[in-house]
C-alpha positions as CSV (number, residue, x, y, z in Angstrom):
1,X,-78.4,-55.7,-46.0
2,X,-80.9,-53.0,-46.0
3,X,-84.6,-53.6,-45.9
4,X,-87.4,-51.6,-47.5
5,X,-88.3,-49.9,-44.3
6,X,-84.7,-48.8,-43.8
7,X,-84.7,-47.3,-47.4
8,X,-88.0,-45.6,-46.7
9,X,-86.7,-44.2,-43.4
10,X,-83.6,-42.9,-45.1
11,X,-85.6,-41.2,-47.9
12,X,-87.9,-39.7,-45.3
13,X,-84.9,-38.3,-43.4
14,X,-83.5,-36.8,-46.6
15,X,-86.9,-35.2,-47.5
16,X,-87.1,-33.9,-43.9
17,X,-83.6,-32.5,-44.0
18,X,-84.4,-30.8,-47.4
19,X,-87.6,-29.3,-45.9
20,X,-85.7,-28.2,-42.8
21,X,-83.1,-26.6,-45.1
22,X,-85.8,-24.7,-46.9
23,X,-87.3,-23.5,-43.7
24,X,-83.9,-22.4,-42.4
25,X,-83.2,-20.5,-45.6
26,X,-86.6,-18.7,-45.3
27,X,-86.0,-17.9,-41.7
28,X,-82.6,-16.4,-42.6
29,X,-84.0,-14.3,-45.4
30,X,-86.7,-12.9,-43.1
31,X,-84.2,-12.2,-40.4
32,X,-81.9,-10.5,-42.9
33,X,-84.8,-8.3,-44.1
34,X,-85.7,-7.2,-40.6
35,X,-82.1,-6.6,-39.5
36,X,-81.1,-4.6,-42.6
37,X,-84.4,-2.6,-42.6
38,X,-84.0,-1.6,-39.0
39,X,-80.3,-0.9,-39.3
40,X,-80.7,1.3,-42.4
41,X,-83.7,3.2,-41.0
42,X,-81.8,3.9,-37.8
43,X,-78.7,5.1,-39.8
44,X,-80.9,7.4,-41.9
45,X,-82.6,8.8,-38.9
46,X,-79.3,9.4,-37.2
47,X,-77.9,11.1,-40.3
48,X,-81.0,13.3,-40.4
49,X,-80.6,14.3,-36.8
50,X,-77.0,15.1,-37.3
51,X,-77.9,17.2,-40.3
52,X,-80.5,19.0,-38.2
53,X,-78.0,19.8,-35.5
54,X,-75.4,20.9,-38.0
55,X,-77.8,23.4,-39.6
56,X,-79.3,24.4,-36.3
57,X,-76.8,24.1,-33.5
58,X,-79.1,26.1,-31.3
59,X,-81.3,23.0,-30.9
60,X,-78.5,21.5,-28.7
61,X,-79.1,24.0,-25.9
62,X,-81.0,22.8,-23.0
63,X,-82.8,26.1,-22.5
64,X,-83.7,29.2,-24.4
65,X,-85.9,30.0,-27.4
66,X,-84.3,27.4,-29.7
67,X,-83.7,24.5,-27.3
68,X,-84.3,20.8,-27.9
69,X,-87.8,21.5,-26.5
70,X,-88.7,23.3,-29.7
71,X,-87.4,20.4,-31.8
72,X,-89.6,17.9,-30.0
73,X,-92.7,20.0,-29.6
74,X,-96.0,19.3,-31.4
75,X,-95.5,22.5,-33.4
76,X,-92.1,21.3,-34.9
77,X,-92.5,21.4,-38.7
78,X,-91.9,18.1,-40.3
79,X,-93.1,17.2,-43.8
80,X,-96.6,15.6,-43.9
81,X,-96.9,14.9,-47.7
82,X,-94.6,13.4,-50.3
83,X,-94.5,16.8,-52.0
84,X,-93.3,18.5,-48.8
85,X,-90.9,15.6,-48.2
86,X,-89.4,16.2,-51.6
87,X,-89.0,19.9,-51.0
88,X,-87.3,19.2,-47.6
89,X,-84.9,16.7,-49.2
90,X,-84.1,19.1,-52.1
91,X,-83.3,21.8,-49.6
92,X,-81.1,19.5,-47.6
93,X,-83.2,19.7,-44.4
94,X,-82.5,17.1,-41.8
95,X,-86.2,16.9,-40.9
96,X,-86.9,15.4,-44.4
97,X,-84.1,12.8,-43.9
98,X,-85.5,11.8,-40.5
99,X,-89.0,11.3,-42.1
100,X,-87.4,9.1,-44.7
101,X,-85.8,7.0,-42.0
102,X,-89.2,6.7,-40.2
103,X,-90.8,5.7,-43.5
104,X,-88.2,3.0,-43.9
105,X,-88.8,1.8,-40.4
106,X,-92.5,1.6,-41.1
107,X,-92.0,-0.3,-44.4
108,X,-89.6,-2.9,-42.9
109,X,-92.4,-5.1,-41.4
110,X,-94.4,-4.7,-44.6
111,X,-91.4,-5.9,-46.6
112,X,-91.1,-8.8,-44.1
113,X,-94.6,-9.9,-44.9
114,X,-93.9,-9.6,-48.7
115,X,-90.8,-11.8,-48.2
116,X,-93.0,-14.3,-46.2
117,X,-95.4,-14.5,-49.2
118,X,-92.5,-15.4,-51.5
119,X,-91.2,-17.9,-48.9
120,X,-94.5,-19.7,-48.6
121,X,-94.7,-19.9,-52.4
122,X,-91.2,-21.3,-52.3
123,X,-92.3,-23.9,-49.7
124,X,-95.5,-24.6,-51.8
125,X,-97.7,-23.9,-48.7
126,X,-100.9,-22.6,-50.3
127,X,-102.8,-22.0,-47.1
128,X,-100.1,-19.8,-45.6
129,X,-99.5,-18.1,-48.9
130,X,-103.1,-17.0,-49.0
131,X,-103.2,-16.0,-45.4
132,X,-100.0,-13.9,-45.8
133,X,-101.3,-12.4,-49.0
134,X,-104.4,-11.3,-47.1
135,X,-102.2,-9.7,-44.4
136,X,-100.1,-8.0,-47.0
137,X,-103.2,-6.6,-48.7
138,X,-104.6,-5.4,-45.4
139,X,-101.3,-3.6,-44.6
140,X,-101.1,-1.9,-48.0
141,X,-104.8,-1.1,-47.9
142,X,-104.4,0.5,-44.5
143,X,-101.9,2.9,-46.0
144,X,-104.4,4.0,-48.7
145,X,-107.3,4.2,-46.2
146,X,-105.2,6.1,-43.8
147,X,-104.4,8.7,-46.4
148,X,-100.6,8.1,-46.3
149,X,-100.3,7.5,-50.0
150,X,-102.8,10.0,-51.2
């Protein structure tokens, strides 16, 4: 024979397990976004570096006028605008591919915050949704204020 308190406890456990399952799904989604974002960006950067060394084998030398020191110096020419990036990619330059990989790496945590907004909406947590939306707006706003997207 079950009592009302037993039924309430059972319903409470079912609700808690449903909430726990929601939280677990959200955590897995965020984890997946971070893992995929970092993995893809590292693969793109590695492909860009490989392309650079294929086109410029002289960068592999430890000394001389075209050594790896030139590649890593402050005067190394990498694209600084989206127009330049497009030109580098059209020309098949590895430096453009490396920059795309770095952009992907920078955008990964931004995408994580966007997924968090969706997850808090899914969980119907208004307070955290608003806080996370503010964080997302600050991140996106910082790109515009920093001149990255201009």
